C-alpha positions in Angstrom: 18.7 -26.2 59.2 19.4 -26.6 55.4 15.6 -25.7 54.7 15.7 -23.0 56.9 18.7 -21.3 55.2 17.1 -22.0 51.8 14.2 -20.0 52.9 16.2 -17.2 54.0 18.1 -17.1 50.9 15.1 -17.2 48.8 13.8 -14.3 50.8 17.0 -12.4 50.2 16.5 -13.1 46.2 13.2 -11.7 46.1 14.1 -9.0 48.0 12.1 -9.3 51.1 14.9 -8.3 53.6 12.5 -7.5 56.2 11.2 -11.4 56.5 15.0 -12.4 55.8 16.0 -10.5 58.8 13.5 -12.1 61.0 14.5 -15.6 59.9 18.0 -14.3 61.1 16.7 -13.3 64.4 15.1 -16.9 65.0 18.2 -18.5 64.1 19.8 -16.1 66.7 17.3 -17.0 69.1 17.8 -20.8 68.7 21.5 -20.4 68.3 21.5 -18.4 71.9 19.3 -20.8 73.8 19.8 -24.2 72.0 22.2 -27.3 73.2 26.0 -27.6 71.6 24.4 -29.7 68.8 21.7 -27.2 67.9 24.6 -24.2 67.9 26.8 -26.6 66.0 23.7 -26.9 63.2 23.1 -23.2 63.1 26.8 -22.4 62.6 27.7 -25.1 60.1 24.4 -25.4 58.1 22.6 -22.2 58.4 25.3 -19.8 58.8 27.5 -21.2 56.2 24.9 -21.5 53.8 23.4 -18.2 54.2 26.9 -16.4 54.4 28.4 -18.5 51.3 25.2 -17.1 49.5 25.6 -13.6 50.6 29.4 -13.3 49.7 28.9 -15.0 46.4 26.0 -12.6 45.5 27.7 -9.7 47.0 24.6 -9.0 49.2 24.9 -6.1 51.5 22.7 -7.6 54.3 25.7 -8.9 56.5 25.2 -5.8 58.6 21.6 -7.1 59.5 22.8 -10.3 61.4 22.2 -10.2 65.0 25.0 -9.9 67.4 25.7 -13.6 68.0 25.5 -14.9 64.3 27.6 -11.7 62.9 30.1 -12.8 65.4 30.1 -16.4 63.8 29.5 -15.2 60.5 32.8 -13.2 60.9 34.6 -16.3 62.3 33.5 -18.2 59.1 34.6 -15.8 56.8 38.1 -15.4 58.4 38.4 -19.0 58.7 37.3 -20.0 55.0 38.6 -17.3 53.2 35.5 -16.5 51.7 
């Protein structure tokens, strides 16, 4: 999951938002269909890494998160104080 997050962050830094959004959609699909361990990995590793990155770098792509990931993102932001 960390490598997938790194790829997503790299795409964002390169300005390739279309592919980054595709990665987010893939993560959403895995999140929605995966086991509880997979969902935890998406939330605790992938989403945490990507959301921390976009907050630190003031990226304006948070509105491009798919529905379930957006919900998890808001939970993390409100919990962690990012």
